[in-house]
C-alpha positions as CSV (number, residue, x, y, z in Angstrom):
1,M,-86.2,4.9,35.3
2,F,-84.1,4.3,32.3
3,R,-84.0,6.2,29.2
4,M,-83.0,5.1,25.6
5,P,-80.3,7.3,24.0
6,A,-81.7,9.5,21.3
7,Q,-81.4,8.0,17.7
8,P,-79.4,10.1,15.3
9,M,-81.6,12.2,13.0
10,P,-81.0,12.1,9.1
11,S,-79.0,15.1,8.0
12,D,-80.5,15.5,4.5
13,R,-84.2,15.6,3.2
14,D,-84.0,12.0,1.9
15,G,-83.4,10.5,5.3
16,R,-80.0,9.5,4.6
17,F,-77.1,10.1,6.7
18,A,-74.3,12.4,5.7
19,R,-70.5,11.0,5.5
20,P,-68.4,12.0,8.3
21,D,-66.0,13.3,5.8
22,A,-68.4,15.5,4.1
23,S,-66.7,18.6,5.0
24,M,-63.7,17.5,3.5
25,S,-64.8,17.1,-0.1
26,L,-61.8,18.2,-1.8
27,L,-59.5,16.0,-0.2
28,T,-61.8,12.9,-0.8
29,T,-62.0,13.6,-4.4
30,V,-58.1,14.0,-4.6
31,M,-57.8,10.6,-2.9
32,E,-60.5,8.8,-4.9
33,H,-59.6,10.2,-8.1
34,S,-55.6,10.7,-8.2
35,L,-55.4,11.0,-12.0
36,D,-57.2,13.9,-13.9
37,D,-60.0,13.0,-15.9
38,G,-58.3,14.1,-19.1
39,Y,-55.1,12.2,-18.3
40,A,-57.2,9.2,-17.5
41,E,-59.0,9.5,-20.9
42,A,-55.7,9.9,-22.7
43,A,-54.3,6.8,-20.9
44,R,-57.1,4.7,-21.8
45,A,-56.9,5.9,-25.6
46,N,-53.2,5.1,-25.6
47,G,-54.0,1.6,-24.4
48,R,-56.5,0.9,-27.0
49,E,-54.0,2.2,-29.6
50,G,-51.2,0.1,-28.1
51,T,-52.5,-3.0,-29.3
52,S,-52.8,-1.9,-33.0
53,R,-49.0,-0.5,-33.3
54,L,-47.8,-3.7,-34.8
55,P,-48.1,-3.9,-38.5
56,G,-51.4,-5.2,-39.6
57,S,-50.6,-6.1,-43.4
58,L,-48.9,-9.4,-44.2
59,R,-46.1,-7.6,-45.9
60,G,-45.2,-5.5,-42.8
61,R,-45.2,-8.5,-40.7
62,L,-42.8,-10.4,-43.1
63,I,-40.5,-7.2,-43.1
64,L,-40.5,-7.1,-39.2
65,A,-39.8,-10.8,-39.0
66,L,-37.0,-10.5,-41.6
67,G,-35.4,-7.6,-39.6
68,L,-35.6,-9.6,-36.4
69,A,-34.0,-12.6,-38.0
70,L,-31.2,-10.4,-39.5
71,A,-30.5,-8.8,-36.1
72,T,-30.5,-12.2,-34.6
73,T,-28.1,-13.4,-37.1
74,V,-25.7,-10.6,-36.6
75,V,-25.7,-11.1,-33.0
76,T,-25.1,-14.8,-33.3
77,V,-22.3,-14.5,-35.7
78,G,-20.6,-11.8,-33.6
79,A,-20.8,-14.0,-30.5
80,V,-19.4,-17.1,-32.4
81,T,-16.5,-15.2,-33.9
82,S,-15.4,-13.7,-30.7
83,H,-15.7,-17.1,-29.0
84,E,-13.7,-18.7,-31.9
85,A,-11.0,-15.8,-31.7
86,E,-10.4,-16.2,-28.0
87,P,-8.4,-19.5,-28.2
88,T,-6.3,-18.0,-31.1
89,L,-5.4,-15.0,-29.2
90,A,-4.5,-17.0,-26.1
91,K,-2.4,-19.4,-28.3
92,E,-0.7,-16.3,-29.9
93,R,0.1,-14.9,-26.4
94,D,1.3,-18.3,-25.1
95,A,3.4,-18.6,-28.2
96,L,4.9,-15.2,-27.5
97,V,5.7,-15.8,-23.9
98,R,7.3,-19.2,-24.9
99,R,9.6,-17.2,-27.3
100,V,10.5,-14.9,-24.6
101,N,11.3,-17.4,-22.2
102,D,13.3,-19.4,-24.7
103,S,15.2,-16.3,-25.8
104,T,15.9,-15.5,-22.1
105,G,17.1,-19.0,-21.4
106,A,19.2,-19.2,-24.4
107,A,20.9,-15.7,-23.4
108,D,21.4,-17.1,-19.9
109,R,23.1,-20.3,-21.3
110,M,25.2,-18.2,-23.7
111,Q,26.3,-16.0,-20.8
112,K,27.3,-19.2,-18.7
113,Q,29.3,-20.4,-21.6
114,I,31.2,-17.0,-21.8
115,Q,31.8,-17.2,-18.2
116,D,33.3,-20.8,-18.6
117,L,35.4,-19.8,-21.7
118,R,36.8,-16.8,-19.7
119,H,37.7,-19.2,-17.0
120,Q,39.7,-21.2,-19.4
121,V,41.5,-18.3,-20.9
122,D,42.4,-17.2,-17.5
123,R,43.9,-20.3,-16.6
124,A,45.7,-20.4,-19.9
125,Q,47.1,-17.0,-19.0
126,Q,48.2,-17.8,-15.7
127,Q,50.1,-21.0,-17.2
128,A,51.4,-19.0,-20.0
129,L,53.0,-16.1,-17.9
130,P,55.7,-16.4,-15.4
131,T,55.1,-17.3,-11.9
132,G,55.8,-13.8,-10.6
133,S,53.2,-12.2,-12.7
134,N,50.2,-14.2,-11.8
135,G,49.4,-12.2,-8.7
136,S,49.5,-8.9,-10.6
137,L,47.4,-10.2,-13.5
138,A,44.8,-11.4,-11.1
139,E,44.6,-8.1,-9.2
140,L,44.4,-6.2,-12.5
141,A,41.6,-8.5,-13.7
142,G,39.8,-7.9,-10.5
143,R,40.0,-4.0,-10.7
144,V,38.9,-3.7,-14.2
145,G,36.2,-6.2,-13.7
146,T,37.0,-9.0,-15.9
147,G,37.9,-11.3,-12.7
148,E,35.6,-12.0,-9.6
149,V,36.6,-10.4,-6.4
150,S,36.2,-12.1,-2.9
151,G,36.6,-10.6,0.5
152,P,34.9,-8.4,2.8
153,G,32.4,-5.6,1.9
154,V,28.7,-4.4,2.4
155,K,25.4,-5.8,1.0
156,L,22.7,-3.3,0.1
157,V,19.3,-4.6,-0.8
158,I,16.8,-2.1,-2.3
159,D,13.2,-2.8,-3.1
160,D,10.2,-0.8,-4.3
161,A,7.8,0.4,-2.1
162,S,4.6,-1.7,-1.2
163,G,2.5,1.2,-2.2
164,T,2.8,4.4,-4.0
165,G,4.0,7.2,-1.7
166,G,3.6,11.0,-1.7
167,G,6.6,13.2,-1.5
168,S,7.2,16.8,-0.6
169,A,8.6,20.0,-2.2
170,S,12.1,19.4,-0.6
171,D,12.4,16.0,-2.2
172,P,15.2,15.9,-4.5
173,R,13.3,13.7,-7.1
174,L,11.1,16.5,-7.8
175,A,13.8,18.4,-9.4
176,D,14.4,15.3,-11.9
177,G,10.8,14.8,-12.7
178,F,10.1,12.0,-10.2
179,H,7.0,12.8,-8.1
180,D,4.4,10.2,-8.3
181,T,5.8,6.7,-7.7
182,G,7.3,4.6,-5.2
183,R,9.5,2.5,-7.6
184,L,13.3,2.8,-7.7
185,R,14.3,4.6,-10.9
186,D,17.5,4.4,-12.8
187,R,18.8,7.7,-11.8
188,D,18.4,6.6,-8.1
189,L,20.5,3.6,-8.7
190,Q,23.2,5.7,-10.6
191,L,23.3,8.0,-7.7
192,I,23.6,5.3,-5.1
193,V,26.3,3.3,-7.0
194,N,28.2,6.4,-7.5
195,G,28.0,7.0,-3.9
196,L,29.4,3.5,-3.0
197,W,32.2,4.0,-5.3
198,Q,32.9,7.4,-3.6
199,A,32.7,5.7,-0.2
200,G,35.7,3.5,-1.0
201,A,34.2,0.5,-3.0
202,E,36.6,-1.9,-4.7
203,A,34.1,-3.8,-6.9
204,V,30.3,-3.5,-7.2
205,S,27.7,-5.6,-8.8
206,V,23.9,-5.4,-9.2
207,N,21.9,-8.5,-9.1
208,G,25.0,-10.2,-10.5
209,Q,25.8,-7.7,-13.0
210,R,29.4,-6.6,-12.5
211,L,29.9,-2.8,-12.9
212,T,32.9,-1.6,-14.9
213,V,34.2,1.7,-16.2
214,L,32.2,0.6,-19.4
215,S,28.9,-0.2,-17.6
216,A,25.8,1.9,-18.0
217,I,22.6,2.0,-15.9
218,R,19.7,3.0,-17.9
219,A,15.8,2.5,-18.1
220,A,13.5,1.1,-20.7
221,G,9.8,2.0,-19.3
222,D,9.7,1.1,-15.7
223,A,12.5,-1.6,-15.9
224,I,16.1,-0.8,-14.9
225,L,18.9,-1.9,-17.3
226,V,22.4,-2.7,-16.3
227,D,24.6,-3.1,-19.4
228,N,21.4,-3.6,-21.6
229,R,20.0,-6.6,-19.2
230,P,16.7,-5.9,-17.6
231,L,16.8,-6.3,-13.8
232,V,13.8,-7.0,-11.5
233,P,13.3,-5.9,-7.8
234,P,14.6,-6.4,-5.1
235,Y,18.0,-5.0,-6.3
236,T,20.9,-6.7,-4.4
237,V,24.1,-4.5,-4.5
238,L,27.3,-6.4,-3.6
239,V,30.2,-4.1,-2.6
240,A,33.9,-5.5,-2.1
241,G,35.8,-3.1,0.3
242,D,36.4,-2.5,3.9
243,G,32.8,-3.3,5.4
244,P,32.4,-1.2,8.3
245,R,34.3,1.9,7.0
246,L,32.6,1.7,3.6
247,A,29.0,1.5,5.3
248,A,29.5,4.4,7.6
249,A,30.9,6.5,4.8
250,F,28.2,5.8,2.5
251,Q,25.5,6.8,5.2
252,D,27.3,9.9,5.9
253,D,27.6,10.7,2.2
254,E,25.1,12.4,-0.2
255,A,24.1,9.3,-1.7
256,G,23.2,7.7,1.8
257,R,21.2,10.8,2.8
258,Y,19.5,10.7,-0.7
259,L,18.5,7.0,0.0
260,K,17.1,8.0,3.3
261,I,15.0,10.8,1.9
262,I,13.4,8.6,-0.9
263,Q,12.7,5.9,1.7
264,D,10.9,8.3,4.0
265,S,9.0,10.1,1.3
266,Y,8.1,7.3,-1.1
267,G,8.4,4.0,1.1
268,I,11.4,2.5,-0.8
269,R,12.7,-0.2,1.3
270,S,16.4,-0.6,1.9
271,T,18.9,-2.7,4.2
272,L,22.5,-2.3,4.5
273,S,24.5,-4.9,6.3
274,V,28.4,-5.5,6.6
275,Q,29.6,-8.8,5.3
276,K,32.7,-10.6,6.4
277,K,33.0,-12.4,3.1
278,L,31.2,-12.0,-0.2
279,T,32.1,-12.6,-3.8
280,V,31.5,-10.0,-6.7
281,P,31.2,-11.8,-10.0
282,A,33.3,-11.1,-13.0
283,A,31.8,-8.9,-15.8
284,L,30.7,-10.7,-19.0
285,G,31.3,-9.5,-22.7
286,I,33.6,-6.8,-22.1
287,T,35.4,-5.4,-25.1
288,L,38.6,-3.7,-24.2
289,R,40.0,-0.7,-26.1
290,Y,43.8,-0.5,-26.3
291,A,45.6,2.8,-26.7
292,Q,48.5,2.6,-29.2
293,P,51.3,5.5,-29.3
294,L,51.3,7.6,-32.6
295,T,54.6,7.6,-34.5
296,S,56.2,10.9,-35.5
297,D,55.5,10.3,-39.0
298,S,51.9,9.5,-38.7
299,P,49.6,12.0,-40.5
300,T,47.3,12.4,-37.4
301,A,50.0,12.8,-34.7
302,T,50.3,16.4,-33.4
303,S,52.5,17.7,-30.7
304,T,50.6,19.6,-27.7
305,T,51.6,22.0,-25.1
306,G,51.3,21.6,-21.5
307,T,47.6,22.7,-21.5
308,G,46.6,20.2,-24.0
309,A,46.0,22.7,-26.9
310,P,47.8,21.6,-30.2
311,K,50.5,23.6,-31.6
312,P,50.0,25.1,-35.1
């Protein structure tokens, strides 16, 4: 005999069935009414007022339209002015670049002309002087820097670091104020060149600029100047002399060790190679100073003792 399942009985007096979540009335209210009634009423009030925030009178609307038109005009004029100024600034920059390039080219041409004239003067001097004096004159010109020097030597190429390096407390640059760059500085080049002279160099040039007793290595910003002429890396240093002996003496000297330190600490790159033959060019624009003996009746002539102090 089969029995039918019992039908559920209503849970309230009206014969209605209770909700399954009737015992969770608080959670049900939170889910169905996420916004408090007071906040909901305030939001509805703001919504009704939002449509009436624009000026209702004709005068107010005209003032608003005039303000919008004025703002649009100011923005448009500014954009047009900026757009028109861009070609002008570009033209001025191009003109300045052309002037710099023209001035640099003119300076190069004048240096070439000076060099050609100097060769003519040298040939005229050799023709005017006796035959036995030509060799001594050429040797003297090579020593003072007014003549080019050819022969064996070394070639030192120094370049800035590919990226900025660090440094350590034992770095000699730190004492001179260099601590945050991987670029070669004028003081670095000065120390390196002096080390080459001390190692036995007979003639030195940097990027084609011959160094003499009147030469100066200075800096202008980040650029290195040799005799007031800016140089760009890499810096090629040509040195005339006994190549193998000169290279060994430089590497063992203080300057060679300094170059090794800044190379390891800052990433500065350098290569030193012995050359069987190279040519160190002559210096341009040298103004020689000549010493003249003072006569006994000269008002500025004074006799000195062996220590160099003037006699009373």
